[in-house]
C-alpha positions as CSV (number, residue, x, y, z in Angstrom):
1,M,0.0,0.0,0.0
2,S,1.4,3.4,-1.0
3,A,1.9,6.1,1.6
4,T,-0.9,8.6,2.1
5,P,-0.4,12.3,1.6
6,A,-0.1,12.9,5.4
7,E,2.4,10.0,5.8
8,K,4.6,11.3,3.0
9,D,4.7,14.7,4.6
10,A,5.0,13.5,8.2
11,I,8.7,14.3,8.6
12,D,10.1,16.4,11.4
13,P,10.5,19.9,10.1
14,D,14.1,19.9,11.4
15,I,15.1,17.5,8.6
16,I,13.0,19.2,5.9
17,A,14.9,21.4,3.5
18,E,16.2,23.9,5.9
19,Y,13.7,26.4,7.3
20,K,10.8,25.8,4.8
21,L,7.2,26.0,6.0
22,P,6.5,22.3,6.3
23,I,2.8,22.0,5.5
24,A,0.7,20.9,2.5
25,D,-2.9,21.8,1.7
26,P,-2.2,25.1,3.5
27,F,-4.6,27.7,4.8
28,V,-4.0,31.1,6.3
29,L,-6.2,33.1,8.7
30,Y,-5.4,36.7,9.5
31,H,-6.7,37.7,12.9
32,E,-5.8,40.7,15.1
33,G,-2.4,41.5,13.6
34,K,-1.2,38.0,13.1
35,Y,-1.3,35.3,10.4
36,Y,-2.0,31.7,11.4
37,A,-1.1,28.9,9.0
38,Y,-2.5,25.4,9.1
39,G,-2.0,22.4,6.9
40,T,-1.4,18.7,6.3
41,R,1.7,17.2,8.0
42,V,1.1,15.2,11.2
43,N,-1.7,13.4,13.0
44,G,-3.7,16.3,14.1
45,F,-2.7,19.8,13.1
46,E,0.0,22.3,14.0
47,V,-0.3,26.0,13.7
48,Y,2.4,28.4,12.5
49,I,2.3,32.1,13.4
50,S,3.7,35.1,11.6
51,E,3.4,38.9,11.5
52,D,5.0,39.4,8.1
53,L,4.2,36.3,6.0
54,K,7.9,35.6,5.7
55,Q,9.0,34.3,9.1
56,W,6.8,31.7,10.8
57,K,7.1,30.1,14.2
58,R,5.4,26.8,15.1
59,N,3.2,27.0,18.2
60,D,4.4,24.6,20.9
61,I,0.9,23.1,21.4
62,K,-1.0,21.4,18.5
63,A,-4.0,23.3,17.2
64,L,-5.9,20.0,17.1
65,S,-4.8,16.7,18.7
66,P,-6.3,13.3,17.8
67,E,-7.7,12.9,21.3
68,N,-9.9,15.9,20.7
69,S,-11.2,14.6,17.4
70,W,-13.2,11.7,15.8
71,G,-10.8,9.5,13.9
72,T,-7.2,8.5,14.4
73,K,-5.3,9.0,11.1
74,W,-5.1,10.8,7.8
75,Y,-5.6,14.4,9.1
76,W,-5.8,16.5,5.9
77,A,-6.5,20.0,4.8
78,P,-7.6,22.1,7.8
79,E,-9.2,25.5,7.3
80,V,-10.0,27.9,10.2
81,Y,-12.6,30.6,10.3
82,Y,-13.7,33.1,12.9
83,V,-17.5,33.2,13.1
84,K,-18.3,36.5,14.8
85,S,-22.0,35.6,15.7
86,K,-20.8,32.7,17.7
87,N,-17.5,34.2,18.9
88,L,-15.7,31.0,18.1
89,F,-13.1,29.8,15.6
90,Y,-14.2,26.8,13.5
91,M,-11.7,24.3,12.1
92,F,-13.1,22.3,9.2
93,Y,-10.9,19.3,8.2
94,S,-10.7,15.7,6.9
95,V,-9.8,12.7,9.0
96,E,-10.0,9.1,7.8
97,E,-11.6,10.4,4.6
98,H,-14.5,11.9,6.4
99,I,-15.2,15.6,7.0
100,C,-15.3,17.0,10.5
101,V,-15.4,20.3,12.4
102,A,-13.9,21.4,15.8
103,T,-14.1,24.7,17.6
104,S,-11.9,26.9,19.8
105,T,-11.9,30.3,21.5
106,S,-8.4,31.0,20.0
107,P,-6.9,30.6,16.5
108,E,-4.0,28.8,18.2
109,G,-6.4,26.2,19.7
110,P,-6.8,23.8,21.2
111,F,-9.6,23.0,18.9
112,I,-12.0,20.4,20.3
113,Q,-14.7,18.4,18.5
114,R,-17.5,18.6,21.1
115,E,-19.5,15.7,19.5
116,K,-17.0,13.2,18.1
117,K,-18.6,12.2,14.8
118,P,-18.2,13.2,11.1
119,I,-20.3,16.0,9.6
120,V,-21.6,13.3,7.2
121,A,-21.3,9.9,8.9
122,D,-22.4,7.6,6.1
123,E,-20.2,8.9,3.2
124,K,-16.6,9.6,2.7
125,G,-15.5,13.1,1.9
126,I,-12.4,15.4,2.1
127,D,-11.3,19.0,1.5
128,T,-13.8,21.2,3.3
129,S,-14.2,24.9,2.8
130,F,-16.6,27.2,4.6
131,F,-18.5,30.3,3.3
132,I,-21.1,32.5,4.8
133,D,-23.1,34.5,2.2
134,D,-24.2,38.1,2.7
135,D,-27.7,36.9,3.8
136,G,-26.1,34.9,6.6
137,T,-26.6,31.5,4.9
138,P,-23.6,29.2,5.7
139,Y,-22.3,26.8,3.0
140,L,-19.8,23.9,3.1
141,Y,-17.9,23.0,0.0
142,Y,-16.2,19.7,0.0
143,V,-15.1,16.8,-2.2
144,R,-17.2,13.7,-2.6
145,F,-16.0,10.6,-4.4
146,T,-18.7,10.6,-7.1
147,G,-17.0,9.4,-10.3
148,G,-13.6,10.7,-9.3
149,N,-13.0,13.6,-6.9
150,V,-15.9,16.0,-7.4
151,I,-16.6,19.3,-5.6
152,W,-20.1,19.7,-4.1
153,V,-21.8,22.2,-1.8
154,A,-24.4,22.0,0.8
155,E,-26.1,24.5,3.1
156,M,-25.2,24.1,6.8
157,N,-27.5,24.0,9.7
158,D,-27.2,26.9,12.2
159,D,-25.1,24.7,14.5
160,L,-22.3,24.7,11.8
161,T,-21.7,21.1,12.6
162,S,-24.1,19.5,10.1
163,I,-25.4,20.0,6.6
164,K,-28.8,20.0,5.0
165,K,-28.3,16.9,2.9
166,E,-31.3,17.8,0.7
167,T,-29.4,20.9,-0.5
168,L,-26.3,19.0,-1.8
169,T,-25.4,20.4,-5.2
170,K,-22.7,19.3,-7.6
171,C,-20.2,22.1,-8.4
172,I,-17.0,21.1,-10.3
173,S,-15.7,17.9,-11.8
174,A,-12.6,17.3,-13.8
175,T,-13.6,17.6,-17.5
176,E,-10.9,19.7,-19.2
177,P,-7.6,18.3,-20.5
178,W,-5.5,20.3,-18.1
179,E,-7.6,18.8,-15.2
180,K,-7.1,15.2,-16.2
181,K,-3.4,14.8,-16.9
182,Q,-3.2,12.4,-13.9
183,G,-6.5,11.2,-12.5
184,T,-10.0,12.5,-12.6
185,I,-9.6,14.9,-9.7
186,A,-11.1,18.3,-8.8
187,E,-10.4,19.2,-5.1
188,G,-9.2,21.8,-2.7
189,P,-12.1,24.3,-3.1
190,S,-12.2,27.9,-1.9
191,L,-15.1,30.3,-2.3
192,L,-14.9,34.1,-2.6
193,K,-17.5,36.7,-3.5
194,K,-16.9,40.0,-5.2
195,G,-19.9,42.2,-6.1
196,N,-22.5,39.8,-7.3
197,T,-20.1,37.2,-8.6
198,Y,-19.0,34.0,-6.7
199,Y,-15.6,32.6,-7.4
200,L,-14.8,28.9,-6.8
201,I,-11.1,28.3,-6.8
202,Y,-10.0,24.7,-7.0
203,S,-7.1,22.3,-7.8
204,A,-7.0,19.5,-10.4
205,N,-5.0,16.4,-11.2
206,H,-3.4,14.0,-8.7
207,Y,-1.4,15.8,-6.1
208,E,1.6,13.7,-7.1
209,S,1.6,15.1,-10.6
210,K,4.1,17.8,-11.6
211,D,1.1,19.4,-13.4
212,Y,-1.0,19.7,-10.3
213,A,-2.6,23.1,-10.9
214,V,-5.2,25.7,-9.9
215,G,-8.1,27.1,-11.8
216,Y,-11.4,28.8,-11.0
217,A,-15.0,29.0,-12.0
218,T,-17.7,31.8,-11.6
219,A,-21.4,31.8,-10.8
220,S,-24.2,34.2,-9.8
221,S,-25.2,31.9,-6.9
222,P,-23.1,30.0,-4.3
223,K,-24.6,26.8,-5.7
224,G,-23.8,27.6,-9.3
225,P,-24.2,26.7,-12.1
226,W,-20.4,27.3,-12.5
227,T,-18.6,28.5,-15.6
228,K,-14.9,27.6,-15.7
229,Y,-12.5,30.4,-16.7
230,S,-11.3,29.9,-20.2
231,G,-7.8,30.9,-19.2
232,N,-7.4,28.1,-16.7
233,P,-5.1,27.0,-15.1
234,I,-3.9,30.2,-13.3
235,L,-1.3,28.4,-11.3
236,R,0.9,25.6,-12.6
237,R,4.6,24.9,-13.0
238,D,4.7,26.8,-16.2
239,K,3.0,29.9,-14.8
240,E,4.7,33.0,-13.3
241,A,4.2,32.3,-9.6
242,A,5.7,28.8,-9.9
243,K,8.1,29.1,-12.7
244,S,9.9,32.1,-11.2
245,V,11.1,29.9,-8.3
246,G,11.2,26.6,-10.1
247,L,8.2,24.9,-8.4
248,V,6.3,21.8,-9.6
249,G,3.2,20.2,-8.2
250,T,1.7,23.5,-7.2
251,G,-1.8,23.6,-5.8
252,H,-4.4,22.9,-3.1
253,G,-4.0,26.4,-1.6
254,A,-6.4,29.1,-0.5
255,P,-6.7,32.9,-0.9
256,F,-6.6,34.9,2.3
257,V,-7.0,38.5,3.4
258,C,-3.9,40.4,4.5
259,A,-3.5,43.2,7.0
260,N,-4.0,45.9,4.3
261,G,-7.1,44.3,3.0
262,S,-5.5,42.9,-0.2
263,Y,-5.5,39.1,-1.0
264,K,-2.7,36.6,-1.3
265,Y,-2.7,32.9,-2.1
266,I,-0.9,30.2,-0.1
267,F,-0.2,26.9,-1.9
268,H,2.0,23.9,-1.6
269,A,4.6,22.5,-4.0
270,H,6.6,19.3,-4.4
271,A,9.9,19.0,-2.5
272,S,11.8,18.9,-5.9
273,E,11.6,18.0,-9.5
274,T,12.2,14.4,-8.5
275,S,10.5,14.0,-5.1
276,V,6.9,14.8,-4.2
277,G,7.3,15.0,-0.4
278,P,7.8,16.5,2.0
279,R,5.6,19.2,0.4
280,T,6.2,22.8,1.6
281,S,4.2,26.1,1.2
282,Y,4.6,29.3,-0.7
283,I,2.7,32.6,-1.0
284,S,1.9,34.7,-4.1
285,N,-0.2,37.7,-4.9
286,F,-3.9,37.1,-5.6
287,N,-5.9,39.6,-7.5
288,I,-9.4,39.9,-9.1
289,S,-9.3,42.5,-11.9
290,D,-11.9,45.1,-12.7
291,K,-13.0,42.6,-15.4
292,G,-13.4,39.9,-12.9
293,V,-10.4,37.9,-13.9
294,I,-8.3,36.2,-11.1
295,S,-4.5,36.1,-11.3
296,I,-1.9,34.5,-9.1
297,T,1.3,36.5,-9.9
298,G,4.1,38.6,-8.6
299,E,7.1,37.8,-6.5
300,T,6.5,34.5,-4.7
301,I,7.2,34.5,-1.0
302,E,9.2,31.5,0.2
303,P,8.2,31.4,3.9
304,V,10.9,30.4,6.4
305,R,10.3,28.6,9.7
306,I,12.0,30.0,12.8
307,K,12.3,28.2,16.1
């Protein structure tokens, strides 16, 4: 049996290529003057903290430990959101190929799953992403294994720990040539809204592919229907943000708001041209133009880990 993504990345950061940010499937939350980065690497999840996006320090205590969660292995792709109405931080994540949620009063954790069960108990799923629309309706985007890895969305109940199954709607599947170079996989969703347009950013191909890449689609509703951007992919090894620093296997990231209100995009890449893991994270500029076109460009930040 081949190693899982978490197992391939589960190497002590002290022996990873010196000082790199040692997480895959990364996500960044900006809160009260600090950036918090979470990602796939160990059983449970660590949190790395920065004030400038360049230097990151690992918190001494895990953000989420297995004893505070349902499941025991394959902890992947955490995303953390502050929900003001509940005055809590919510961590959505995958464990044992099921989707879960835990809460904390701090972005550092500890996050605790109060009721230890998956959000959807009777079906596998991975790669959760949370979005609250302007009218207050909460949505959960995640990957279901319905003919490959396919991105779906459902409305959440007010408790933010369960979904309204009757609202499940298919969003994105791998249909384009660039999306199917290795596997039939669309994953790692993120949702943004600008004006009246919804943007669904996603990754495609197998994560082990050098051509793992990022694209997006737009819609006038959080449930779609979605129109894929004709210029996809916007991030891949041959695109500016990756090519300028020689990266391959770029993808499964997320846009995040910076201190000045602008956006950036954090993503992971392979260890080298010849080795997939351990994957590490990078940050580039993320912009939506006046014409509604997303770009991931500019000088790519290579974050460093400090002790």
